[in-house]
The first five atom37 places (N, CA, C, CB, O) and aatype in JSON, in Angstrom:
{
  "aatype": [12, 16, 14, 15, 9, 6, 10, 5, 13, 2, 8, 18, 18, 16, 5, 8, 4, 11, 8, 10, 11, 10, 5, 7, 10, 5, 14, 11, 16, 9, 3, 0, 18, 15, 1, 0, 9, 1, 1, 9, 7, 6, 8, 13, 5, 7, 8, 10, 3, 2, 10, 15, 5, 6, 5, 10, 19, 3, 18, 13, 18, 3, 10, 10, 2, 1, 10, 15, 17, 15, 0, 19, 11, 10, 3, 10, 18, 7, 10, 11, 13, 13, 18, 16, 8, 19, 10, 8, 11, 15, 17, 19, 3, 19, 14, 12, 19, 11, 14, 14, 1, 4, 16, 1, 9, 14, 3, 9, 19, 16, 19, 0, 6, 0, 14, 5, 10, 13, 12, 15, 16, 1, 19, 10, 15, 18, 1, 19, 13, 18],
  "atom_mask": [
    [1, 1, 1, 1, 1],
    [1, 1, 1, 1, 1],
    [1, 1, 1, 1, 1],
    [1, 1, 1, 1, 1],
    [1, 1, 1, 1, 1],
    [1, 1, 1, 1, 1],
    [1, 1, 1, 1, 1],
    [1, 1, 1, 1, 1],
    [1, 1, 1, 1, 1],
    [1, 1, 1, 1, 1],
    [1, 1, 1, 1, 1],
    [1, 1, 1, 1, 1],
    [1, 1, 1, 1, 1],
    [1, 1, 1, 1, 1],
    [1, 1, 1, 1, 1],
    [1, 1, 1, 1, 1],
    [1, 1, 1, 1, 1],
    [1, 1, 1, 1, 1],
    [1, 1, 1, 1, 1],
    [1, 1, 1, 1, 1],
    [1, 1, 1, 1, 1],
    [1, 1, 1, 1, 1],
    [1, 1, 1, 1, 1],
    [1, 1, 1, 0, 1],
    [1, 1, 1, 1, 1],
    [1, 1, 1, 1, 1],
    [1, 1, 1, 1, 1],
    [1, 1, 1, 1, 1],
    [1, 1, 1, 1, 1],
    [1, 1, 1, 1, 1],
    [1, 1, 1, 1, 1],
    [1, 1, 1, 1, 1],
    [1, 1, 1, 1, 1],
    [1, 1, 1, 1, 1],
    [1, 1, 1, 1, 1],
    [1, 1, 1, 1, 1],
    [1, 1, 1, 1, 1],
    [1, 1, 1, 1, 1],
    [1, 1, 1, 1, 1],
    [1, 1, 1, 1, 1],
    [1, 1, 1, 0, 1],
    [1, 1, 1, 1, 1],
    [1, 1, 1, 1, 1],
    [1, 1, 1, 1, 1],
    [1, 1, 1, 1, 1],
    [1, 1, 1, 0, 1],
    [1, 1, 1, 1, 1],
    [1, 1, 1, 1, 1],
    [1, 1, 1, 1, 1],
    [1, 1, 1, 1, 1],
    [1, 1, 1, 1, 1],
    [1, 1, 1, 1, 1],
    [1, 1, 1, 1, 1],
    [1, 1, 1, 1, 1],
    [1, 1, 1, 1, 1],
    [1, 1, 1, 1, 1],
    [1, 1, 1, 1, 1],
    [1, 1, 1, 1, 1],
    [1, 1, 1, 1, 1],
    [1, 1, 1, 1, 1],
    [1, 1, 1, 1, 1],
    [1, 1, 1, 1, 1],
    [1, 1, 1, 1, 1],
    [1, 1, 1, 1, 1],
    [1, 1, 1, 1, 1],
    [1, 1, 1, 1, 1],
    [1, 1, 1, 1, 1],
    [1, 1, 1, 1, 1],
    [1, 1, 1, 1, 1],
    [1, 1, 1, 1, 1],
    [1, 1, 1, 1, 1],
    [1, 1, 1, 1, 1],
    [1, 1, 1, 1, 1],
    [1, 1, 1, 1, 1],
    [1, 1, 1, 1, 1],
    [1, 1, 1, 1, 1],
    [1, 1, 1, 1, 1],
    [1, 1, 1, 0, 1],
    [1, 1, 1, 1, 1],
    [1, 1, 1, 1, 1],
    [1, 1, 1, 1, 1],
    [1, 1, 1, 1, 1],
    [1, 1, 1, 1, 1],
    [1, 1, 1, 1, 1],
    [1, 1, 1, 1, 1],
    [1, 1, 1, 1, 1],
    [1, 1, 1, 1, 1],
    [1, 1, 1, 1, 1],
    [1, 1, 1, 1, 1],
    [1, 1, 1, 1, 1],
    [1, 1, 1, 1, 1],
    [1, 1, 1, 1, 1],
    [1, 1, 1, 1, 1],
    [1, 1, 1, 1, 1],
    [1, 1, 1, 1, 1],
    [1, 1, 1, 1, 1],
    [1, 1, 1, 1, 1],
    [1, 1, 1, 1, 1],
    [1, 1, 1, 1, 1],
    [1, 1, 1, 1, 1],
    [1, 1, 1, 1, 1],
    [1, 1, 1, 1, 1],
    [1, 1, 1, 1, 1],
    [1, 1, 1, 1, 1],
    [1, 1, 1, 1, 1],
    [1, 1, 1, 1, 1],
    [1, 1, 1, 1, 1],
    [1, 1, 1, 1, 1],
    [1, 1, 1, 1, 1],
    [1, 1, 1, 1, 1],
    [1, 1, 1, 1, 1],
    [1, 1, 1, 1, 1],
    [1, 1, 1, 1, 1],
    [1, 1, 1, 1, 1],
    [1, 1, 1, 1, 1],
    [1, 1, 1, 1, 1],
    [1, 1, 1, 1, 1],
    [1, 1, 1, 1, 1],
    [1, 1, 1, 1, 1],
    [1, 1, 1, 1, 1],
    [1, 1, 1, 1, 1],
    [1, 1, 1, 1, 1],
    [1, 1, 1, 1, 1],
    [1, 1, 1, 1, 1],
    [1, 1, 1, 1, 1],
    [1, 1, 1, 1, 1],
    [1, 1, 1, 1, 1],
    [1, 1, 1, 1, 1],
    [1, 1, 1, 1, 1],
    [1, 1, 1, 1, 1]
  ],
  "atom_positions": [
    [[-20.82, 79.77, 113.7], [-21.0, 79.27, 112.35], [-22.34, 79.76, 111.81], [-20.92, 77.73, 112.31], [-23.36, 79.73, 112.5]],
    [[-22.32, 80.21, 110.59], [-23.57, 80.6, 109.96], [-24.35, 79.34, 109.58], [-23.32, 81.5, 108.71], [-23.75, 78.28, 109.41]],
    [[-25.65, 79.43, 109.44], [-26.44, 78.24, 109.11], [-26.01, 77.55, 107.81], [-27.9, 78.63, 109.01], [-26.03, 76.32, 107.73]],
    [[-25.63, 78.32, 106.79], [-25.22, 77.69, 105.53], [-23.9, 76.94, 105.69], [-25.09, 78.74, 104.42], [-23.72, 75.87, 105.12]],
    [[-22.98, 77.51, 106.46], [-21.7, 76.83, 106.69], [-21.9, 75.61, 107.57], [-20.68, 77.8, 107.34], [-21.27, 74.57, 107.35]],
    [[-22.77, 75.73, 108.55], [-23.07, 74.58, 109.41], [-23.71, 73.45, 108.62], [-23.98, 75.01, 110.56], [-23.41, 72.28, 108.85]],
    [[-24.59, 73.79, 107.71], [-25.23, 72.79, 106.85], [-24.2, 72.09, 105.96], [-26.33, 73.45, 105.97], [-24.22, 70.87, 105.79]],
    [[-23.28, 72.89, 105.39], [-22.22, 72.31, 104.56], [-21.31, 71.42, 105.39], [-21.4, 73.43, 103.89], [-20.94, 70.33, 104.95]],
    [[-20.94, 71.87, 106.61], [-20.09, 71.06, 107.47], [-20.78, 69.75, 107.83], [-19.73, 71.83, 108.75], [-20.14, 68.69, 107.8]],
    [[-22.05, 69.8, 108.17], [-22.79, 68.57, 108.5], [-22.83, 67.61, 107.32], [-24.22, 68.92, 108.95], [-22.73, 66.4, 107.5]],
    [[-22.96, 68.14, 106.12], [-22.94, 67.3, 104.91], [-21.58, 66.64, 104.76], [-23.28, 68.14, 103.65], [-21.49, 65.44, 104.53]],
    [[-20.52, 67.44, 104.9], [-19.16, 66.88, 104.81], [-18.91, 65.83, 105.89], [-18.12, 68.0, 104.92], [-18.31, 64.79, 105.63]],
    [[-19.38, 66.12, 107.09], [-19.18, 65.2, 108.21], [-19.9, 63.87, 107.96], [-19.67, 65.84, 109.53], [-19.36, 62.8, 108.24]],
    [[-21.12, 63.94, 107.44], [-21.88, 62.72, 107.12], [-21.17, 61.92, 106.05], [-23.3, 63.07, 106.67], [-21.06, 60.69, 106.14]],
    [[-20.69, 62.61, 105.02], [-19.95, 61.92, 103.96], [-18.67, 61.28, 104.51], [-19.6, 62.91, 102.82], [-18.31, 60.16, 104.14]],
    [[-18.01, 61.99, 105.38], [-16.78, 61.47, 106.0], [-17.07, 60.17, 106.76], [-16.16, 62.53, 106.96], [-16.34, 59.19, 106.63]],
    [[-18.13, 60.17, 107.56], [-18.49, 58.97, 108.33], [-18.85, 57.8, 107.41], [-19.67, 59.27, 109.26], [-18.5, 56.65, 107.69]],
    [[-19.53, 58.09, 106.31], [-19.87, 57.03, 105.35], [-18.61, 56.43, 104.73], [-20.79, 57.58, 104.24], [-18.48, 55.21, 104.65]],
    [[-17.69, 57.29, 104.31], [-16.45, 56.8, 103.7], [-15.6, 56.01, 104.69], [-15.64, 57.96, 103.15], [-14.95, 55.03, 104.31]],
    [[-15.61, 56.42, 105.94], [-14.86, 55.67, 106.96], [-15.4, 54.26, 107.09], [-14.93, 56.39, 108.33], [-14.62, 53.3, 107.15]],
    [[-16.72, 54.12, 107.13], [-17.32, 52.79, 107.24], [-17.09, 51.97, 105.98], [-18.82, 52.9, 107.51], [-16.82, 50.77, 106.05]],
    [[-17.18, 52.61, 104.81], [-16.98, 51.9, 103.54], [-15.55, 51.4, 103.37], [-17.35, 52.79, 102.38], [-15.32, 50.41, 102.68]],
    [[-14.61, 52.08, 103.99], [-13.21, 51.65, 103.91], [-12.92, 50.48, 104.84], [-12.29, 52.82, 104.23], [-11.84, 49.89, 104.78]],
    [[-13.86, 50.14, 105.71], [-13.68, 49.0, 106.6], [-12.73, 49.26, 107.75], [0.0, 0.0, 0.0], [-12.07, 48.33, 108.23]],
    [[-12.65, 50.49, 108.18], [-11.76, 50.82, 109.29], [-12.34, 50.31, 110.61], [-11.5, 52.33, 109.36], [-13.55, 50.08, 110.72]],
    [[-11.48, 50.16, 111.59], [-11.89, 49.69, 112.91], [-12.76, 50.76, 113.58], [-10.66, 49.36, 113.79], [-12.58, 51.95, 113.33]],
    [[-13.7, 50.35, 114.43], [-14.58, 51.32, 115.09], [-13.84, 52.41, 115.87], [-15.51, 50.6, 116.03], [-14.26, 53.56, 115.86]],
    [[-12.74, 52.07, 116.53], [-11.98, 53.08, 117.28], [-11.34, 54.09, 116.33], [-10.91, 52.41, 118.15], [-11.24, 55.27, 116.66]],
    [[-10.9, 53.63, 115.17], [-10.32, 54.53, 114.18], [-11.4, 55.46, 113.63], [-9.65, 53.75, 113.04], [-11.16, 56.65, 113.44]],
    [[-12.58, 54.9, 113.37], [-13.7, 55.71, 112.88], [-14.04, 56.79, 113.91], [-14.94, 54.83, 112.6], [-14.25, 57.95, 113.54]],
    [[-14.1, 56.42, 115.18], [-14.39, 57.4, 116.23], [-13.32, 58.48, 116.29], [-14.5, 56.71, 117.59], [-13.63, 59.67, 116.41]],
    [[-12.05, 58.08, 116.21], [-10.95, 59.04, 116.31], [-10.94, 59.99, 115.12], [-9.61, 58.32, 116.4], [-10.77, 61.2, 115.3]],
    [[-11.13, 59.48, 113.91], [-11.13, 60.33, 112.71], [-12.35, 61.25, 112.71], [-11.1, 59.46, 111.43], [-12.25, 62.4, 112.28]],
    [[-13.49, 60.76, 113.17], [-14.69, 61.59, 113.25], [-14.5, 62.71, 114.27], [-15.91, 60.75, 113.61], [-14.88, 63.86, 114.02]],
    [[-13.92, 62.37, 115.4], [-13.64, 63.36, 116.44], [-12.67, 64.41, 115.92], [-13.06, 62.68, 117.7], [-12.79, 65.59, 116.23]],
    [[-11.71, 63.97, 115.11], [-10.73, 64.89, 114.54], [-11.42, 65.91, 113.64], [-9.67, 64.13, 113.75], [-11.12, 67.1, 113.72]],
    [[-12.33, 65.46, 112.8], [-13.02, 66.38, 111.9], [-13.91, 67.34, 112.67], [-13.86, 65.6, 110.88], [-14.01, 68.52, 112.32]],
    [[-14.55, 66.86, 113.73], [-15.36, 67.76, 114.55], [-14.48, 68.82, 115.23], [-16.15, 66.97, 115.62], [-14.84, 69.99, 115.27]],
    [[-13.33, 68.39, 115.75], [-12.43, 69.32, 116.44], [-11.87, 70.35, 115.46], [-11.27, 68.54, 117.12], [-11.81, 71.54, 115.77]],
    [[-11.46, 69.89, 114.28], [-10.89, 70.8, 113.27], [-11.99, 71.72, 112.75], [-10.25, 70.0, 112.11], [-11.74, 72.91, 112.53]],
    [[-13.19, 71.19, 112.54], [-14.31, 72.01, 112.09], [-14.66, 73.09, 113.08], [0.0, 0.0, 0.0], [-14.99, 74.22, 112.7]],
    [[-14.59, 72.75, 114.35], [-14.88, 73.73, 115.39], [-13.8, 74.82, 115.4], [-14.96, 73.05, 116.77], [-14.11, 76.0, 115.56]],
    [[-12.55, 74.42, 115.22], [-11.45, 75.38, 115.23], [-11.54, 76.36, 114.06], [-10.11, 74.65, 115.19], [-11.3, 77.55, 114.23]],
    [[-11.87, 75.86, 112.88], [-11.93, 76.69, 111.67], [-13.35, 77.14, 111.33], [-11.35, 75.92, 110.5], [-13.61, 77.53, 110.19]],
    [[-14.27, 77.1, 112.29], [-15.66, 77.52, 112.12], [-16.33, 76.87, 110.91], [-15.73, 79.02, 112.0], [-17.1, 77.51, 110.2]],
    [[-16.03, 75.59, 110.68], [-16.69, 74.84, 109.62], [-16.07, 74.95, 108.25], [0.0, 0.0, 0.0], [-16.49, 74.25, 107.33]],
    [[-15.09, 75.8, 108.08], [-14.43, 75.97, 106.78], [-13.29, 74.95, 106.66], [-13.87, 77.43, 106.61], [-12.16, 75.22, 107.05]],
    [[-13.61, 73.79, 106.12], [-12.6, 72.74, 106.0], [-12.12, 72.52, 104.57], [-13.15, 71.45, 106.53], [-11.13, 71.82, 104.35]],
    [[-12.8, 73.11, 103.61], [-12.51, 72.75, 102.23], [-11.33, 73.49, 101.61], [-13.71, 72.98, 101.4], [-10.81, 73.05, 100.59]],
    [[-10.89, 74.6, 102.18], [-9.77, 75.35, 101.62], [-8.79, 75.79, 102.69], [-10.28, 76.56, 100.86], [-8.57, 76.98, 102.87]],
    [[-8.2, 74.85, 103.39], [-7.23, 75.18, 104.42], [-5.85, 75.23, 103.81], [-7.28, 74.16, 105.58], [-5.46, 74.35, 103.04]],
    [[-5.11, 76.28, 104.14], [-3.75, 76.4, 103.62], [-2.79, 75.62, 104.51], [-3.32, 77.89, 103.54], [-3.13, 75.22, 105.62]],
    [[-1.59, 75.41, 103.99], [-0.59, 74.69, 104.76], [-0.21, 75.48, 106.01], [0.66, 74.41, 103.9], [0.04, 74.9, 107.06]],
    [[-0.18, 76.8, 105.9], [0.15, 77.64, 107.05], [-0.91, 77.51, 108.14], [0.29, 79.11, 106.62], [-0.57, 77.45, 109.33]],
    [[-2.18, 77.48, 107.76], [-3.25, 77.3, 108.75], [-3.12, 75.95, 109.44], [-4.63, 77.42, 108.07], [-3.3, 75.84, 110.65]],
    [[-2.81, 74.91, 108.66], [-2.68, 73.58, 109.24], [-1.48, 73.49, 110.17], [-2.55, 72.53, 108.13], [-1.56, 72.86, 111.22]],
    [[-0.37, 74.11, 109.79], [0.82, 74.1, 110.64], [0.51, 74.79, 111.97], [2.03, 74.79, 109.94], [0.86, 74.28, 113.03]],
    [[-0.16, 75.95, 111.91], [-0.53, 76.65, 113.14], [-1.47, 75.82, 114.0], [-1.19, 77.99, 112.81], [-1.31, 75.76, 115.22]],
    [[-2.45, 75.17, 113.36], [-3.41, 74.36, 114.1], [-2.72, 73.19, 114.8], [-4.5, 73.84, 113.17], [-2.94, 72.96, 115.99]],
    [[-1.89, 72.45, 114.07], [-1.25, 71.28, 114.67], [-0.19, 71.68, 115.7], [-0.62, 70.42, 113.58], [0.08, 70.93, 116.64]],
    [[0.42, 72.85, 115.53], [1.36, 73.33, 116.54], [0.61, 73.6, 117.85], [2.08, 74.61, 116.05], [1.06, 73.19, 118.92]],
    [[-0.52, 74.29, 117.76], [-1.32, 74.56, 118.96], [-1.84, 73.26, 119.57], [-2.5, 75.48, 118.61], [-1.88, 73.12, 120.8]],
    [[-2.24, 72.33, 118.72], [-2.76, 71.06, 119.21], [-1.69, 70.25, 119.94], [-3.34, 70.25, 118.06], [-1.96, 69.59, 120.94]],
    [[-0.46, 70.31, 119.41], [0.64, 69.57, 120.03], [0.98, 70.12, 121.42], [1.88, 69.62, 119.14], [1.49, 69.39, 122.27]],
    [[0.69, 71.4, 121.64], [0.92, 71.98, 122.97], [-0.13, 71.55, 123.98], [0.95, 73.49, 122.88], [0.1, 71.62, 125.19]],
    [[-1.29, 71.1, 123.49], [-2.38, 70.72, 124.39], [-2.56, 69.22, 124.54], [-3.66, 71.32, 123.91], [-2.94, 68.75, 125.61]],
    [[-2.3, 68.46, 123.47], [-2.6, 67.03, 123.46], [-1.34, 66.2, 123.23], [-3.65, 66.72, 122.39], [-0.28, 66.74, 122.93]],
    [[-1.48, 64.91, 123.36], [-0.35, 64.01, 123.14], [-0.07, 63.86, 121.66], [-0.63, 62.63, 123.77], [-0.88, 64.23, 120.81]],
    [[1.1, 63.3, 121.37], [1.49, 63.09, 119.98], [0.51, 62.16, 119.28], [2.9, 62.51, 119.91], [0.19, 62.39, 118.11]],
    [[0.03, 61.14, 119.94], [-0.88, 60.19, 119.3], [-2.21, 60.87, 118.93], [-1.13, 58.99, 120.22], [-2.78, 60.57, 117.88]],
    [[-2.7, 61.77, 119.77], [-3.94, 62.48, 119.44], [-3.74, 63.42, 118.25], [-4.44, 63.28, 120.67], [-4.61, 63.53, 117.39]],
    [[-2.59, 64.08, 118.2], [-2.28, 64.97, 117.08], [-2.17, 64.16, 115.8], [-0.97, 65.74, 117.34], [-2.66, 64.58, 114.74]],
    [[-1.53, 63.02, 115.9], [-1.36, 62.15, 114.73], [-2.71, 61.66, 114.21], [-0.47, 60.96, 115.08], [-2.91, 61.61, 112.99]],
    [[-3.62, 61.31, 115.1], [-4.95, 60.88, 114.67], [-5.71, 62.01, 113.98], [-5.75, 60.37, 115.86], [-6.41, 61.77, 113.0]],
    [[-5.57, 63.23, 114.49], [-6.21, 64.37, 113.83], [-5.62, 64.59, 112.44], [-6.06, 65.64, 114.69], [-6.35, 64.88, 111.49]],
    [[-4.32, 64.46, 112.33], [-3.66, 64.64, 111.03], [-4.13, 63.59, 110.03], [-2.14, 64.57, 111.19], [-4.46, 63.91, 108.89]],
    [[-4.16, 62.33, 110.45], [-4.59, 61.26, 109.55], [-6.07, 61.35, 109.23], [-4.27, 59.91, 110.15], [-6.49, 61.03, 108.12]],
    [[-6.88, 61.78, 110.21], [-8.3, 61.96, 109.96], [-8.57, 63.05, 108.94], [0.0, 0.0, 0.0], [-9.44, 62.91, 108.08]],
    [[-7.81, 64.15, 109.03], [-7.97, 65.24, 108.07], [-7.47, 64.82, 106.68], [-7.23, 66.49, 108.55], [-8.05, 65.18, 105.66]],
    [[-6.39, 64.06, 106.67], [-5.86, 63.57, 105.39], [-6.89, 62.66, 104.71], [-4.52, 62.81, 105.6], [-7.11, 62.76, 103.51]],
    [[-7.51, 61.78, 105.48], [-8.56, 60.9, 104.96], [-9.72, 61.74, 104.42], [-9.05, 59.92, 106.05], [-10.25, 61.45, 103.35]],
    [[-10.1, 62.77, 105.16], [-11.2, 63.65, 104.75], [-10.88, 64.32, 103.41], [-11.47, 64.71, 105.83], [-11.73, 64.35, 102.52]],
    [[-9.68, 64.85, 103.28], [-9.32, 65.54, 102.04], [-9.26, 64.58, 100.85], [-7.98, 66.23, 102.2], [-9.72, 64.93, 99.77]],
    [[-8.72, 63.39, 101.04], [-8.56, 62.48, 99.9], [-9.84, 61.76, 99.53], [-7.49, 61.47, 100.2], [-10.08, 61.53, 98.34]],
    [[-10.69, 61.39, 100.5], [-11.87, 60.59, 100.2], [-13.17, 61.38, 100.08], [-12.04, 59.55, 101.24], [-14.05, 61.0, 99.32]],
    [[-13.29, 62.47, 100.82], [-14.54, 63.25, 100.79], [-14.42, 64.42, 99.82], [-14.88, 63.76, 102.2], [-15.29, 64.61, 98.96]],
    [[-13.36, 65.2, 99.95], [-13.19, 66.37, 99.08], [-12.54, 66.03, 97.75], [-12.37, 67.42, 99.79], [-12.61, 66.81, 96.8]],
    [[-11.91, 64.87, 97.67], [-11.18, 64.42, 96.47], [-10.14, 65.45, 96.04], [-12.17, 64.17, 95.31], [-9.99, 65.76, 94.86]],
    [[-9.43, 65.97, 97.03], [-8.35, 66.93, 96.78], [-7.03, 66.28, 97.14], [-8.56, 68.25, 97.6], [-6.96, 65.34, 97.93]],
    [[-5.99, 66.8, 96.53], [-4.67, 66.29, 96.89], [-4.31, 66.83, 98.28], [-3.58, 66.69, 95.81], [-4.67, 67.95, 98.64]],
    [[-3.59, 66.03, 99.02], [-3.25, 66.38, 100.39], [-1.95, 67.17, 100.4], [-3.13, 65.11, 101.27], [-0.95, 66.75, 99.82]],
    [[-1.98, 68.32, 101.07], [-0.79, 69.12, 101.27], [-0.13, 68.62, 102.55], [-1.12, 70.66, 101.36], [-0.7, 68.71, 103.63]],
    [[1.06, 68.09, 102.41], [1.73, 67.48, 103.55], [2.08, 68.54, 104.59], [2.99, 66.73, 103.11], [2.59, 69.61, 104.25]],
    [[1.8, 68.24, 105.84], [2.12, 69.13, 106.94], [3.45, 68.63, 107.53], [0.98, 69.16, 108.03], [3.52, 67.5, 108.0]],
    [[4.48, 69.47, 107.5], [5.78, 69.0, 107.99], [5.79, 68.87, 109.51], [6.89, 69.97, 107.55], [5.88, 69.85, 110.24]],
    [[5.69, 67.63, 109.96], [5.71, 67.36, 111.4], [6.72, 66.25, 111.67], [4.3, 66.96, 111.92], [6.78, 65.26, 110.94]],
    [[7.49, 66.43, 112.7], [8.46, 65.43, 113.11], [8.03, 64.93, 114.48], [9.91, 66.01, 113.14], [7.72, 65.7, 115.38]],
    [[8.03, 63.63, 114.61], [7.64, 63.04, 115.89], [8.62, 63.45, 116.97], [7.55, 61.51, 115.79], [9.83, 63.33, 116.79]],
    [[8.11, 63.94, 118.1], [9.02, 64.32, 119.18], [9.75, 63.1, 119.73], [8.24, 65.03, 120.3], [9.22, 61.99, 119.68]],
    [[10.95, 63.31, 120.26], [11.7, 62.17, 120.79], [11.0, 61.54, 121.98], [13.11, 62.6, 121.19], [10.28, 62.21, 122.73]],
    [[11.21, 60.26, 122.11], [10.6, 59.54, 123.24], [11.27, 59.93, 124.54], [10.7, 58.02, 123.03], [12.48, 60.17, 124.6]],
    [[10.48, 59.98, 125.56], [11.01, 60.25, 126.89], [11.53, 58.95, 127.48], [9.93, 60.89, 127.81], [10.94, 57.89, 127.27]],
    [[12.61, 59.04, 128.2], [13.1, 57.85, 128.86], [12.33, 57.68, 130.16], [14.65, 57.93, 129.12], [12.14, 58.63, 130.92]],
    [[11.89, 56.47, 130.39], [11.09, 56.19, 131.58], [11.95, 55.57, 132.65], [9.91, 55.27, 131.24], [12.93, 54.88, 132.36]],
    [[11.58, 55.81, 133.86], [12.25, 55.16, 134.99], [11.79, 53.72, 135.01], [11.94, 55.88, 136.35], [10.59, 53.45, 134.92]],
    [[12.72, 52.77, 135.12], [12.31, 51.37, 135.15], [11.47, 51.07, 136.39], [13.54, 50.45, 135.11], [11.61, 51.72, 137.43]],
    [[10.61, 50.08, 136.25], [9.74, 49.71, 137.36], [10.51, 49.1, 138.52], [8.68, 48.74, 136.88], [10.14, 49.28, 139.68]],
    [[11.58, 48.38, 138.21], [12.38, 47.73, 139.24], [13.77, 48.33, 139.19], [12.42, 46.18, 139.04], [14.42, 48.34, 138.15]],
    [[14.23, 48.82, 140.33], [15.58, 49.38, 140.4], [16.5, 48.38, 141.08], [15.58, 50.73, 141.15], [16.07, 47.57, 141.9]],
    [[17.76, 48.45, 140.72], [18.75, 47.55, 141.33], [19.14, 48.1, 142.69], [20.0, 47.38, 140.41], [18.79, 49.23, 143.04]],
    [[19.87, 47.3, 143.44], [20.33, 47.72, 144.77], [21.28, 48.91, 144.63], [21.03, 46.54, 145.51], [21.29, 49.8, 145.48]],
    [[22.07, 48.92, 143.58], [23.0, 50.03, 143.39], [22.27, 51.31, 142.96], [24.05, 49.66, 142.33], [22.71, 52.41, 143.29]],
    [[21.16, 51.18, 142.25], [20.41, 52.36, 141.8], [19.54, 52.97, 142.89], [19.56, 51.99, 140.61], [19.21, 54.15, 142.83]],
    [[19.16, 52.18, 143.89], [18.27, 52.66, 144.95], [18.84, 53.86, 145.7], [17.98, 51.54, 145.92], [18.14, 54.86, 145.86]],
    [[20.11, 53.8, 146.19], [20.64, 54.99, 146.89], [20.71, 56.23, 145.99], [22.04, 54.68, 147.43], [20.52, 57.35, 146.46]],
    [[20.98, 56.03, 144.69], [21.01, 57.17, 143.77], [19.62, 57.8, 143.67], [21.5, 56.73, 142.37], [19.49, 59.03, 143.62]],
    [[18.61, 56.98, 143.65], [17.24, 57.47, 143.57], [16.87, 58.25, 144.83], [16.26, 56.31, 143.35], [16.26, 59.31, 144.76]],
    [[17.26, 57.7, 145.98], [16.95, 58.36, 147.24], [17.67, 59.71, 147.35], [17.33, 57.47, 148.41], [17.07, 60.7, 147.78]],
    [[18.95, 59.75, 146.96], [19.73, 60.96, 147.1], [19.37, 62.04, 146.07], [21.2, 60.63, 146.99], [19.59, 63.23, 146.31]],
    [[18.81, 61.63, 144.95], [18.45, 62.62, 143.93], [17.12, 63.3, 144.26], [18.37, 61.97, 142.56], [16.77, 64.31, 143.65]],
    [[16.39, 62.75, 145.22], [15.11, 63.33, 145.62], [15.35, 64.28, 146.78], [14.09, 62.22, 146.0], [15.91, 63.89, 147.81]],
    [[14.92, 65.53, 146.61], [15.17, 66.55, 147.64], [14.03, 66.66, 148.65], [15.39, 67.89, 146.97], [14.25, 67.07, 149.79]],
    [[12.83, 66.31, 148.26], [11.67, 66.45, 149.14], [11.6, 65.22, 150.05], [10.34, 66.63, 148.32], [11.6, 64.08, 149.58]],
    [[11.54, 65.47, 151.34], [11.58, 64.39, 152.32], [10.44, 63.41, 152.15], [11.56, 64.96, 153.72], [10.65, 62.2, 152.27]],
    [[9.23, 63.89, 151.88], [8.09, 62.98, 151.74], [8.28, 62.06, 150.52], [6.78, 63.78, 151.62], [7.85, 60.9, 150.54]],
    [[8.91, 62.57, 149.46], [9.18, 61.73, 148.3], [10.23, 60.69, 148.62], [9.62, 62.57, 147.11], [10.14, 59.54, 148.18]],
    [[11.24, 61.09, 149.4], [12.28, 60.12, 149.81], [11.67, 58.98, 150.61], [13.37, 60.82, 150.64], [12.01, 57.82, 150.4]],
    [[10.78, 59.34, 151.52], [10.11, 58.32, 152.32], [9.29, 57.41, 151.41], [9.21, 58.97, 153.41], [9.26, 56.19, 151.6]],
    [[8.62, 57.99, 150.43], [7.82, 57.21, 149.5], [8.68, 56.21, 148.74], [7.08, 58.13, 148.52], [8.33, 55.04, 148.62]],
    [[9.82, 56.68, 148.22], [10.71, 55.78, 147.46], [11.31, 54.75, 148.38], [11.82, 56.56, 146.75], [12.09, 53.91, 147.93]]
  ]
}
C-alpha cells in the first residue's frame, strides 16, 4: 500500500469503528465487522471505495473456499455496513446462496444403528474406537 492509500484506509477504518459504536452494536459484532474491513482492505490493497460487483463476487468466492459460511457472512455484512454508513453509497448486492447444511451423526446411536456404523467403517482402529 502506498502511504496515501494507507492514510485513506486508516481514516475509513476509524470512521467505520466510530459508526459501529454509534449504532450500538454488540462488542463481538464490532470486532467481527472491523476484522472484515481489515481483511478486505488487505485483499484489495486499501482500495475499498470503488469495488465492483465482479471483484466482490471473486473475493467472497475465494473466502468461502477458506473460511466457514458464518465468517463469510460477517465479512459481507461488515462491508455492507461500511458502504452504507461510512461511504454513504448504495450497496451492490452480492449474489450468494447459503450452502446446504451438513447432516450430522447423532451423538447417541440406537442398538440397530450400531452394527451399521461398525460395518461402514473400513479402518480397523476406527472400528475399535466406535
